[in-house]
C-alpha positions as CSV (number, residue, x, y, z in Angstrom):
1,M,113.6,143.0,63.2
2,P,115.3,142.8,66.6
3,V,118.2,140.4,67.1
4,D,117.5,137.5,69.5
5,L,121.0,137.1,70.8
6,N,122.2,134.0,72.5
7,P,125.1,133.9,75.1
8,H,127.5,131.9,72.9
9,Q,127.1,134.5,70.2
10,I,128.0,137.4,72.5
11,D,131.0,135.3,73.8
12,A,132.2,134.8,70.2
13,A,132.0,138.5,69.4
14,L,133.9,139.3,72.6
15,F,136.5,136.7,71.8
16,A,137.1,138.2,68.3
17,T,137.7,141.6,69.8
18,S,139.5,140.7,73.1
19,N,143.0,141.2,71.8
20,P,143.7,144.6,70.1
21,L,147.0,143.2,68.8
22,S,145.4,140.2,67.1
23,K,145.3,139.9,63.4
24,G,141.9,138.2,63.5
25,A,139.9,135.1,64.6
26,I,138.2,132.0,63.3
27,L,134.7,131.5,64.6
28,A,133.9,127.8,64.0
29,D,130.6,127.1,65.6
30,E,128.7,124.1,64.4
31,V,126.0,124.6,61.7
32,G,123.0,126.5,62.8
33,L,124.4,128.4,65.8
34,G,124.4,131.8,64.2
35,K,127.9,132.7,63.0
36,T,126.4,135.4,60.8
37,I,124.9,137.0,63.9
38,E,128.3,136.9,65.6
39,A,130.0,138.5,62.6
40,G,127.1,141.0,62.5
41,L,127.8,142.1,66.0
42,L,131.5,142.7,65.1
43,I,130.4,144.7,62.0
44,A,127.9,146.7,64.1
45,Q,130.6,147.5,66.7
46,K,133.0,148.8,64.0
47,W,130.2,150.8,62.4
48,A,129.3,152.4,65.7
49,E,133.0,153.3,66.2
50,R,132.8,155.0,62.7
51,K,135.4,152.5,61.4
52,R,133.5,151.8,58.3
53,R,135.8,150.3,55.8
54,I,134.3,146.8,56.1
55,L,134.4,144.0,53.5
56,V,132.4,140.7,53.5
57,I,133.6,138.0,51.2
58,T,131.2,135.2,50.7
59,P,130.1,132.6,48.2
60,A,128.1,134.3,45.4
61,N,124.9,132.6,46.4
62,L,125.0,134.0,49.9
63,R,125.6,137.7,49.0
64,K,121.9,138.6,49.1
65,Q,121.4,136.8,52.4
66,W,124.2,138.8,54.0
67,H,122.8,142.0,52.5
68,Q,119.4,141.3,54.1
69,E,120.7,140.1,57.4
70,L,122.7,143.2,58.0
71,A,119.7,145.4,57.1
72,D,117.1,143.6,59.0
73,K,118.9,142.7,62.1
74,F,121.5,145.4,62.5
75,G,120.1,148.3,60.5
76,I,123.3,148.5,58.5
77,V,123.3,149.4,54.8
78,A,125.4,147.2,52.6
79,S,126.2,147.2,48.9
80,L,126.9,144.2,46.6
81,L,130.0,144.8,44.6
82,E,130.0,142.8,41.3
83,A,131.1,143.5,37.7
84,K,128.1,145.7,36.9
85,S,128.3,147.9,40.0
86,Y,132.1,148.0,39.8
87,R,131.9,149.4,36.2
88,Q,129.2,151.9,37.2
89,A,131.4,153.1,40.1
90,I,134.3,153.7,37.7
91,K,132.0,155.6,35.4
92,N,130.9,157.7,38.3
93,G,134.5,158.7,39.0
94,A,135.7,156.3,41.6
95,T,139.3,155.3,41.4
96,N,138.8,152.2,43.5
97,P,135.2,151.1,44.0
98,F,136.3,149.1,47.0
99,D,137.4,152.2,48.9
100,L,134.2,154.0,50.0
101,A,135.2,156.4,52.8
102,G,133.4,159.3,54.4
103,N,129.7,159.8,53.7
104,S,129.6,157.2,51.0
105,A,130.9,154.5,53.4
106,T,128.9,151.2,53.3
107,V,129.6,147.6,54.1
108,L,130.8,146.0,50.8
109,I,129.8,142.4,50.0
110,C,131.4,140.5,47.2
111,S,132.1,136.9,46.1
112,Y,135.4,135.0,46.5
113,Q,136.0,135.1,42.7
114,F,135.3,138.8,42.4
115,A,137.6,139.7,45.4
116,A,140.4,137.5,44.0
117,G,139.9,139.1,40.5
118,K,140.2,142.6,41.9
119,A,143.0,141.7,44.4
120,K,145.0,144.9,43.8
121,D,142.0,147.0,44.6
122,V,141.3,145.0,47.7
123,Q,144.9,145.2,48.9
124,S,145.0,149.0,48.5
125,V,142.2,149.6,51.0
126,P,143.1,150.0,54.8
127,W,140.2,147.8,55.9
128,D,138.8,148.1,59.4
129,L,137.4,144.6,59.2
130,V,137.2,141.8,56.7
131,V,134.7,139.0,57.3
132,I,135.1,135.8,55.2
133,D,132.1,133.4,55.2
134,E,132.3,129.7,54.4
135,A,136.1,130.1,55.1
136,H,136.8,126.4,54.8
137,R,137.3,127.2,51.1
138,L,140.6,128.7,52.2
139,R,141.9,125.7,54.2
140,N,144.3,124.6,51.4
141,V,145.9,128.0,51.1
142,Y,149.3,126.4,52.0
143,K,149.2,124.5,48.7
144,P,150.8,126.4,45.8
145,E,148.0,125.4,43.4
146,N,145.2,126.9,45.4
147,K,145.3,130.2,43.5
148,T,142.1,131.9,44.8
149,A,143.0,131.3,48.5
150,R,146.6,132.4,48.0
151,I,145.6,135.6,46.1
152,L,143.2,136.5,48.9
153,R,145.7,135.8,51.6
154,D,148.3,138.0,50.0
155,A,145.8,140.8,49.4
156,L,144.5,140.7,53.0
157,T,147.8,140.3,55.0
158,L,147.3,143.5,57.0
159,P,143.6,143.8,57.9
160,H,141.8,142.4,60.9
161,K,140.1,139.3,59.6
162,V,137.2,137.1,60.9
163,L,136.8,133.7,59.3
164,L,133.5,131.9,59.6
165,T,133.3,128.1,59.1
166,A,131.5,125.2,60.6
167,T,134.2,122.8,59.3
168,P,137.7,124.2,60.1
169,L,139.2,120.8,59.1
170,Q,137.9,117.7,57.4
171,N,140.6,115.5,56.2
172,S,143.9,116.7,57.6
173,L,145.4,118.8,60.3
174,L,147.2,120.7,57.6
175,E,143.8,122.3,56.7
176,L,143.7,123.8,60.2
177,Y,147.2,125.1,59.6
178,G,146.0,126.7,56.4
179,L,143.1,128.5,58.0
180,V,145.1,129.7,61.0
181,S,148.0,130.9,58.8
182,F,145.5,132.8,56.6
183,V,144.6,134.8,59.6
184,D,148.1,135.1,61.2
185,E,151.1,133.4,59.7
186,R,153.0,133.8,63.0
187,V,150.9,131.3,65.0
188,F,152.5,128.2,63.5
189,G,155.4,129.5,61.5
190,D,156.1,127.8,58.2
191,L,154.7,124.5,57.0
192,D,157.7,122.4,58.0
193,S,157.6,123.7,61.5
194,F,153.9,122.8,61.8
195,R,154.5,119.3,60.5
196,A,157.4,118.8,62.9
197,Q,155.4,119.8,65.9
198,F,151.9,118.7,65.1
199,G,152.1,116.4,62.0
200,Q,151.3,113.4,64.2
201,L,149.5,113.9,67.5
202,K,150.8,110.9,69.3
203,D,149.8,111.7,72.8
204,A,147.7,113.9,75.0
205,A,150.6,116.3,75.6
206,S,151.0,117.1,71.8
207,F,147.2,117.4,71.5
208,D,147.0,119.8,74.4
209,A,149.8,121.8,72.9
210,L,147.9,122.2,69.6
211,K,144.7,123.2,71.5
212,N,146.7,125.8,73.5
213,R,148.3,127.2,70.4
214,I,145.0,127.8,68.5
215,A,143.0,128.9,71.6
216,P,143.7,132.7,71.2
217,I,142.6,132.6,67.5
218,C,139.9,129.9,67.1
219,K,136.6,129.5,69.0
220,R,134.1,126.7,68.4
221,T,130.8,126.1,70.0
222,L,129.0,122.7,69.6
223,R,125.3,122.3,69.4
224,R,125.2,120.1,72.5
225,Q,126.7,123.0,74.5
226,V,123.7,125.3,73.8
227,E,120.7,122.9,74.0
228,A,119.6,124.5,77.2
229,Y,118.6,127.8,75.5
230,V,118.6,127.0,71.7
231,K,115.5,125.3,70.5
232,Y,116.2,123.3,67.3
233,T,113.6,122.7,64.5
234,R,112.1,119.3,64.8
235,R,113.3,117.1,61.9
236,I,111.6,113.9,60.9
237,P,113.9,111.7,58.7
238,M,112.2,109.5,56.1
239,L,113.9,107.1,53.7
240,Q,112.7,106.3,50.2
241,E,114.7,103.4,48.8
242,F,115.1,102.7,45.1
243,V,116.9,100.2,42.9
244,P,118.4,101.4,39.6
245,G,117.1,99.6,36.4
246,A,119.2,97.1,34.5
247,D,120.4,99.6,31.9
248,E,121.1,102.2,34.6
249,T,123.3,99.7,36.4
250,K,125.0,98.6,33.2
251,L,125.8,102.3,32.3
252,Y,127.1,102.9,35.9
253,N,129.4,99.9,35.7
254,Y,130.7,100.7,32.2
255,V,131.6,104.4,33.1
256,S,133.0,103.4,36.5
257,E,135.3,100.9,34.9
258,F,136.4,103.4,32.2
259,L,137.3,106.0,34.9
260,Q,139.4,103.6,36.8
261,R,141.8,103.0,34.0
262,P,145.4,104.1,34.8
263,S,145.7,106.1,31.5
264,L,143.0,107.9,29.6
265,H,143.3,110.3,26.7
266,A,139.8,111.6,27.5
267,L,140.9,113.2,30.7
268,P,143.8,115.7,31.0
269,N,146.3,114.5,33.5
270,S,146.5,117.9,35.2
271,Q,142.7,117.8,35.9
272,R,142.1,114.1,36.2
273,Q,141.2,114.0,39.9
274,L,138.8,116.9,39.5
275,I,137.1,115.7,36.2
276,T,136.8,112.1,37.6
277,L,135.0,113.3,40.7
278,V,132.7,115.6,38.7
279,L,131.9,112.7,36.3
280,R,131.1,110.4,39.1
281,K,128.8,113.0,40.6
282,L,127.0,113.4,37.3
283,L,126.8,109.6,36.9
284,A,125.1,109.3,40.3
285,S,122.8,112.3,39.5
286,S,121.0,110.9,36.4
287,T,121.5,109.3,33.0
288,F,120.6,112.7,31.5
289,A,123.5,114.4,33.3
290,I,126.1,111.8,32.4
291,A,124.9,111.7,28.8
292,G,125.8,115.4,28.3
293,A,129.2,114.9,30.0
294,L,130.0,111.9,27.8
295,E,129.2,114.1,24.7
296,T,131.7,116.7,26.0
297,L,134.4,114.0,26.3
298,I,133.7,112.8,22.8
299,K,133.9,116.3,21.4
300,R,137.2,117.0,23.2
301,L,138.8,113.8,21.8
302,G,137.6,114.6,18.3
303,Q,139.4,118.0,18.6
304,T,142.5,116.3,19.8
305,L,142.6,114.4,16.5
306,D,142.0,117.5,14.4
307,E,145.1,119.6,14.2
308,K,143.1,122.7,13.1
309,A,140.4,122.5,15.8
310,A,140.7,124.5,19.0
311,S,140.6,122.2,22.1
312,T,137.6,122.4,24.4
313,N,138.4,123.3,28.0
314,L,136.9,120.3,29.7
315,A,136.4,122.0,33.1
316,E,134.6,125.0,31.6
317,E,132.3,122.8,29.6
318,L,131.3,120.6,32.6
319,D,130.8,123.8,34.6
320,Q,127.8,124.5,32.4
321,D,126.0,121.6,34.0
322,Y,127.8,121.0,37.4
323,E,127.5,124.3,39.2
324,A,129.8,123.4,42.1
325,L,132.8,122.9,39.9
326,D,134.6,126.1,40.7
327,E,134.5,125.4,44.4
328,L,135.6,121.8,43.8
329,A,138.5,122.9,41.7
330,D,139.8,125.1,44.5
331,E,139.4,122.2,47.0
332,L,141.3,119.8,44.7
333,D,143.9,122.4,43.5
334,A,143.1,121.6,39.8
335,V,145.3,123.4,37.3
336,A,144.6,124.4,33.7
337,D,143.9,121.9,31.1
338,G,147.1,121.3,29.3
339,S,145.7,119.8,26.2
340,T,148.1,118.7,23.4
341,K,147.6,117.4,19.9
342,V,148.6,113.8,19.2
343,S,151.5,112.9,17.1
344,T,151.9,109.1,16.9
345,A,149.8,106.4,15.1
346,A,149.5,104.5,18.4
347,E,148.0,107.5,20.1
348,I,145.5,108.1,17.3
349,T,144.4,104.4,17.5
350,A,144.0,104.6,21.3
351,I,142.0,107.8,21.1
352,R,139.7,106.4,18.4
353,A,139.1,103.4,20.6
354,E,138.2,105.6,23.5
355,V,135.8,107.6,21.3
356,G,134.1,104.4,20.3
357,E,133.6,103.3,23.9
358,L,132.3,106.8,25.0
359,E,129.9,106.8,22.1
360,S,128.5,103.5,23.2
361,F,128.1,104.8,26.7
362,R,126.4,107.9,25.5
363,N,124.0,106.0,23.3
364,L,123.1,103.8,26.2
365,A,122.5,106.8,28.5
366,I,120.3,108.5,25.8
367,S,118.3,105.3,25.4
368,I,117.3,105.4,29.1
369,T,114.3,107.7,29.3
370,E,113.1,106.9,32.8
371,N,115.4,106.9,35.9
372,A,114.5,104.8,39.0
373,K,115.5,107.7,41.2
374,G,112.9,110.0,39.5
375,T,110.2,107.4,40.0
376,A,111.2,107.1,43.7
377,L,111.1,110.9,44.0
378,L,107.4,111.0,43.0
379,Q,106.7,108.3,45.6
380,A,108.7,110.2,48.2
381,L,106.8,113.4,47.6
382,N,103.5,111.7,48.0
383,V,104.6,110.2,51.3
384,A,106.2,113.4,52.5
385,F,103.1,115.5,51.6
386,K,100.8,113.1,53.4
387,K,102.9,113.5,56.5
388,L,102.9,117.3,56.2
389,D,99.2,117.2,55.9
390,E,98.9,115.2,59.1
391,L,101.1,117.7,60.8
392,G,99.0,120.6,59.5
393,A,102.0,122.0,57.7
394,A,102.3,123.5,54.2
395,K,102.9,121.0,51.5
396,K,106.2,122.2,50.1
397,A,109.4,120.5,49.1
398,I,112.9,121.4,48.0
399,V,114.6,119.0,45.7
400,F,118.4,119.3,45.6
401,T,120.5,118.4,42.6
402,E,124.0,119.5,41.5
403,S,123.2,119.0,37.8
404,R,121.2,121.4,35.6
405,R,120.4,118.6,33.2
406,T,119.0,116.5,36.0
407,Q,117.0,119.6,37.1
408,E,115.5,119.9,33.6
409,Y,114.6,116.2,33.7
410,L,112.9,116.6,37.1
411,L,111.0,119.6,35.7
412,K,109.6,117.6,32.9
413,L,108.9,114.6,35.2
414,L,107.0,116.8,37.7
415,A,105.2,118.7,35.0
416,G,103.0,115.7,34.3
417,T,101.8,115.4,37.9
418,E,99.6,117.4,40.3
419,H,102.8,119.1,41.5
420,G,103.5,120.6,38.1
421,P,102.0,124.0,38.5
422,G,104.0,124.7,41.7
423,V,107.4,123.8,40.4
424,V,110.0,126.6,40.4
425,L,113.6,126.2,39.3
426,F,116.4,127.7,41.3
427,N,119.9,127.5,39.9
428,G,123.0,129.6,39.0
429,S,121.4,131.4,36.1
430,N,117.6,131.6,37.0
431,T,116.9,132.7,33.4
432,D,113.7,130.6,32.7
433,A,110.5,132.4,32.0
434,K,108.9,131.7,35.4
435,A,111.9,133.0,37.3
436,K,111.8,136.2,35.2
437,E,108.1,136.7,35.9
438,I,108.7,136.2,39.7
439,Y,111.6,138.6,39.6
440,A,109.6,141.3,37.8
441,G,106.8,141.0,40.4
442,W,109.2,141.1,43.3
443,I,111.0,144.2,42.0
444,A,107.7,146.0,41.5
445,R,106.6,145.1,45.1
446,H,109.9,146.2,46.7
447,A,110.8,149.2,44.5
448,G,112.3,152.0,46.6
449,T,113.1,149.8,49.6
450,D,116.4,148.4,50.9
451,R,115.2,144.9,49.8
452,V,116.5,145.7,46.3
453,S,120.2,145.3,46.3
454,G,120.8,146.4,42.6
455,S,122.3,143.0,41.7
456,R,119.9,141.2,39.4
457,T,121.5,137.8,40.2
458,A,121.1,138.3,44.0
459,D,117.7,139.9,43.7
460,T,116.4,137.1,41.5
461,R,117.5,134.6,44.1
462,A,115.8,136.6,46.8
463,A,112.6,136.8,44.8
464,L,112.5,133.1,44.2
465,V,113.1,132.4,47.9
466,D,110.3,134.8,48.9
467,Y,108.0,133.2,46.3
468,F,108.6,129.7,47.7
469,R,108.2,130.9,51.3
470,E,104.9,132.7,50.6
471,S,103.4,130.2,48.3
472,Q,100.5,128.1,49.7
473,W,101.1,125.1,47.5
474,A,104.0,122.8,46.7
475,A,107.1,124.0,44.9
476,S,110.4,122.5,44.0
């Protein structure tokens, strides 16, 4: 598949290679402008120069996409490095599976977590290029608690790095400092120096000074700058309003009030911000999602009262339902759960009172068998499919949720409708029967081709995406 290059993509690639003494660049184009293509051009150039120690670090769910993009658009063979392939490489005699030189050279693709977990191996390789996708995950690297970002920074001090992100900063200029210092710590110096110079942009002069400082290392293209030659997909926004039922509203208010209390035994102080945010997301997701989370809180408090019981790691338990927890933990600099056993009668009384409240919340959540949002979804699908029919488009829909329990509820809800036969689940595990069937068919169809990466997780995701793309009827 030939690459349809746009001028801004070529400019970005030239920018990233313009200074041979540079330690790297940040390509921060807005969403949808082809940062992957820009990075692909850089990878292809290095490959043509036979500089082939190249590493791509990306969120786990994007590994397969990178593998396929490099193969389809640049003709470059890439390999996914994960626990299984790493162990196999060691068995085959490799001393460091990250270091594939000579005839065995290939672009390596791995997740943030895997790269951080194998930091010593990563650090020992003289990389020709390291590309880091969704690099906004690194913007809090200046904070001591952001362990993943700091581990990666220390392991990648020497190589030329290209960071890709559409959101180089969101809440604070310090996030820009974090990203820039990840690439080259010399640009701003230490954190105190940055705060002194740019902590408060009071006038145009200080703003211009900041722009000039980052100009050699950061390039950003906006969508409005490329409208003359980039044709965007037409999007038709449609709104489906809903009003939560009386019991849903009551549950929301009860849990919200509980989470606002200044002191809670149910939430570890070291993780309170993280756990509170996750609970609020689950509360907004569905009553099924929050019911499971409340059960976890009750279980943890019960273990706190039992001197012999091992304490549940709250973050790990919630991660079983809320799949974005790891990323959120990095963003909020959450530390380990420092659970302790209680020792005073007052503490025991307070904990038992919290357990009683949480049990009442859980029982209320369990009693709610129908969510207003679910009913609204069915209405929205009917309206959307009618519109798609008018446009002559395939009647397909993607329903997003951050909770697996909510996803299970939606599966049961849709199963009783005309959409039921077309529903396909897509999540972090993809272990349901239908996903396994789709994966097996996909593997058989693509056996012996470069479509098969060797990573079951990544290939299952690719199989499900292809299945949705090729299906002629609705899927979710």
